[in-house]
C-alpha positions in Angstrom: 29.5 70.4 82.8 31.6 73.6 82.4 31.4 73.3 78.6 27.6 72.8 78.9 27.4 76.0 81.0 29.3 77.9 78.3 27.1 76.6 75.5 23.9 77.5 77.5 25.2 81.0 78.4 23.1 83.7 76.7 24.8 85.6 73.9 26.9 88.5 75.3 26.5 87.4 78.9 29.6 87.4 81.1 30.8 84.1 82.4 31.5 85.1 86.0 28.3 83.6 87.4 28.4 80.4 85.4 29.4 78.1 88.3 27.1 79.8 90.7 24.3 79.1 88.3 25.4 75.5 87.9 25.3 75.1 91.7 21.8 76.7 92.0 20.4 74.6 89.1 21.6 71.4 90.7 18.9 72.2 93.3 16.1 74.1 91.5 15.3 75.7 88.1 16.5 79.2 87.4 14.6 80.9 84.6 16.0 83.3 82.0 14.9 86.5 83.7 16.4 85.3 87.1 19.6 84.4 85.4 19.9 87.8 83.6 19.2 89.6 86.9 21.8 87.6 88.8 24.4 88.1 86.1 23.8 91.8 86.0 24.9 92.4 89.6 28.0 90.2 89.5 31.0 92.5 89.0 34.0 91.7 86.9 36.4 89.5 88.9 39.5 90.7 90.7 42.6 88.6 91.2 43.9 87.9 94.7 47.2 86.1 95.3 47.5 83.0 97.5 47.7 83.6 101.3 46.0 87.0 101.0 43.4 87.8 103.6 40.4 89.0 101.6 38.1 89.9 104.5 39.2 90.7 108.0 37.1 89.5 111.0 34.8 92.2 112.1 35.3 94.4 109.0 32.1 96.3 108.0 30.8 94.8 104.8 28.6 96.2 102.0 29.3 93.5 99.4 29.7 89.8 99.2 32.4 87.7 97.6 31.6 85.2 94.8 34.5 82.9 94.1 35.0 82.5 90.4 38.3 80.6 90.5 40.5 79.1 93.1 40.1 78.0 96.7 39.3 80.2 99.7 38.7 79.5 103.4 36.9 80.8 106.4 39.3 80.9 109.2 40.0 81.9 112.8 43.5 82.6 114.2 44.5 81.7 117.7 46.8 83.7 120.0 49.4 80.9 119.9 49.6 81.2 116.1 47.5 78.2 115.3 44.8 78.5 112.6 41.4 76.7 112.3 39.7 76.6 108.9 36.0 76.1 109.3 35.0 75.7 105.7 36.5 75.6 102.2 34.9 77.4 99.3 35.1 76.3 95.7 34.3 78.1 92.5 30.6 79.1 92.4 30.4 79.6 96.1 29.6 82.9 97.9 32.1 83.0 100.8 30.1 85.5 102.8 26.6 85.8 101.5 25.5 85.8 105.2 27.2 89.2 105.5 24.2 90.6 103.6 22.2 90.5 106.9 25.1 90.3 109.5 27.0 93.2 108.0 30.3 91.9 109.4 31.9 88.4 109.9 32.9 86.7 113.0 35.8 85.1 111.1 38.2 86.0 108.3 38.2 85.0 104.6 41.6 83.8 103.2 42.7 83.0 99.7 44.4 79.6 99.9 45.4 79.7 96.2 45.5 82.4 93.6 41.8 83.4 93.2 39.5 85.4 91.1 36.6 86.9 93.1 33.6 88.8 91.8 31.9 91.2 94.3 28.2 91.6 94.6 27.0 94.8 96.3 24.4 94.4 99.0 22.2 97.2 97.6 22.2 95.5 94.2 21.4 92.2 95.8 18.5 93.6 97.7 17.0 95.1 94.6 17.2 91.8 92.7 15.8 89.6 95.5 12.9 92.0 96.0 12.1 91.8 92.3 12.7 88.0 92.1 11.7 86.4 95.5 12.4 82.9 94.2 16.0 83.9 93.4 16.2 85.3 97.0 15.1 81.9 98.3 17.8 80.1 96.3 20.4 82.4 97.7 19.0 81.8 101.2 19.3 78.1 100.4 23.0 78.7 99.8 23.5 80.1 103.3 21.6 77.2 104.7 23.8 74.8 102.8 26.9 76.5 104.3 25.4 75.9 107.7 24.9 72.2 106.9 28.5 71.9 105.8 29.6 73.5 109.0 27.7 70.9 111.0 29.2 68.1 109.1 32.7 69.5 109.8 31.8 69.8 113.5 30.9 66.1 113.6 34.2 65.2 111.9 36.3 67.4 114.3 34.5 66.1 117.3 33.9 62.4 116.6 35.8 61.0 113.6 39.4 59.8 113.9 42.0 61.4 111.8 41.8 59.0 108.9 38.0 59.1 108.6 38.2 62.9 109.0 40.4 63.4 106.0 38.5 60.8 104.0 35.3 62.7 104.7 36.7 66.0 103.5 38.0 64.4 100.3 34.6 62.8 99.6 32.9 66.1 100.2 35.2 68.1 97.9 34.7 65.4 95.2 30.9 66.0 95.2 31.1 69.8 95.4 33.6 70.1 92.6 31.7 67.7 90.4 28.6 69.9 90.6 30.6 72.9 89.1 32.5 70.8 86.5 35.8 70.8 88.3 36.1 67.1 89.1 35.7 63.8 87.3 35.0 60.4 88.8 38.7 59.7 89.2 39.5 62.8 91.2 40.2 66.5 91.1 42.9 69.2 91.4 43.5 70.4 94.9 46.2 73.0 95.2 46.5 72.8 99.0 49.4 72.1 101.2 49.5 69.5 104.0 49.5 72.4 106.4 46.2 73.7 104.8 44.6 70.3 105.3 45.9 70.2 108.9 44.2 73.6 109.6 41.0 72.1 108.2 41.1 69.0 110.2 42.5 70.2 113.6 45.7 68.1 113.1 49.4 68.7 112.6 50.9 68.6 109.1 53.0 65.6 110.3 49.8 63.8 111.3 48.2 64.6 107.9 51.3 63.2 106.2 50.8 59.9 108.1 47.1 59.8 107.3 47.7 60.4 103.6 50.1 57.5 103.6 47.5 55.3 105.4 44.9 56.2 102.8 47.3 55.5 100.0 48.4 52.1 101.4 44.7 51.1 101.8 44.4 51.6 98.0 41.7 54.3 98.5 43.2 57.7 97.4 46.5 59.4 96.6 47.3 63.1 96.9 50.3 64.1 94.9 51.4 67.1 92.9 48.3 69.1 93.8 45.9 66.4 92.6 43.6 64.0 94.4 43.3 60.6 92.6 40.5 58.4 94.0 41.1 54.7 93.4 38.2 53.3 95.4 35.4 55.8 95.9 33.0 53.4 97.5 35.7 52.3 100.0 36.7 55.9 100.8 33.0 56.8 101.4 32.6 53.7 103.6 35.7 54.6 105.7 34.4 58.1 106.1 30.8 57.2 106.8 30.1 59.8 104.1 26.7 60.4 102.7 26.0 63.4 100.5 22.6 64.0 102.0 23.8 67.1 103.9 24.7 68.7 100.5 21.0 68.6 99.5 21.6 67.6 95.9 18.0 66.8 95.0 16.4 69.2 92.6 13.1 70.5 93.9 11.0 73.7 94.1 12.4 76.0 96.8 
């Protein structure tokens, strides 16, 4: 899919919006004028090292972060030193598009791995969506999709046991990474630590280690060397009660 995006990229166009466009086109058509307008406001990417806080909670914002490469997280730190990750973002995601209207975040944005991020100024974004209302609706869809993912994570944290919780996260990432050409049916790279997974799942890293062993012994999935290998996708989805419906994959006019 990534190779297809490169072949279809207009001559002379920069590649930084490729995966964003792949994500949008999974759900609706984007015409050539809309594509050109979107590409025109995406700034050249900047590199951020792993563990760097990219946006502080409450920081005034006049631009939004488009992830070009790597993994980033929305997070909240507790007074006792614990951290809760409320969503993971993959390449092609805006981490904070909702800051366009909120103007600040009620959480922080953290680079979990080395990342490349392209910034999109809110003034430029406003100009584009006023000129292309359909593109504005697609970006609005993206913020609605973030909310749907948050709700799915809330269900996992509140009602799924630890094994099903991790299984559900791994199923979700498989689908989201496939959309942007970063996964194949057998799995995907995932450069996260067990502590990162623990912060996503509300568990300890020791508990995550036990859960990963459980999933491996069931013959469902292995996580080793920064790579997830899915041996039984149907079985993993069944264990997690995973349905991709909340990711709204169907292509339709929006």
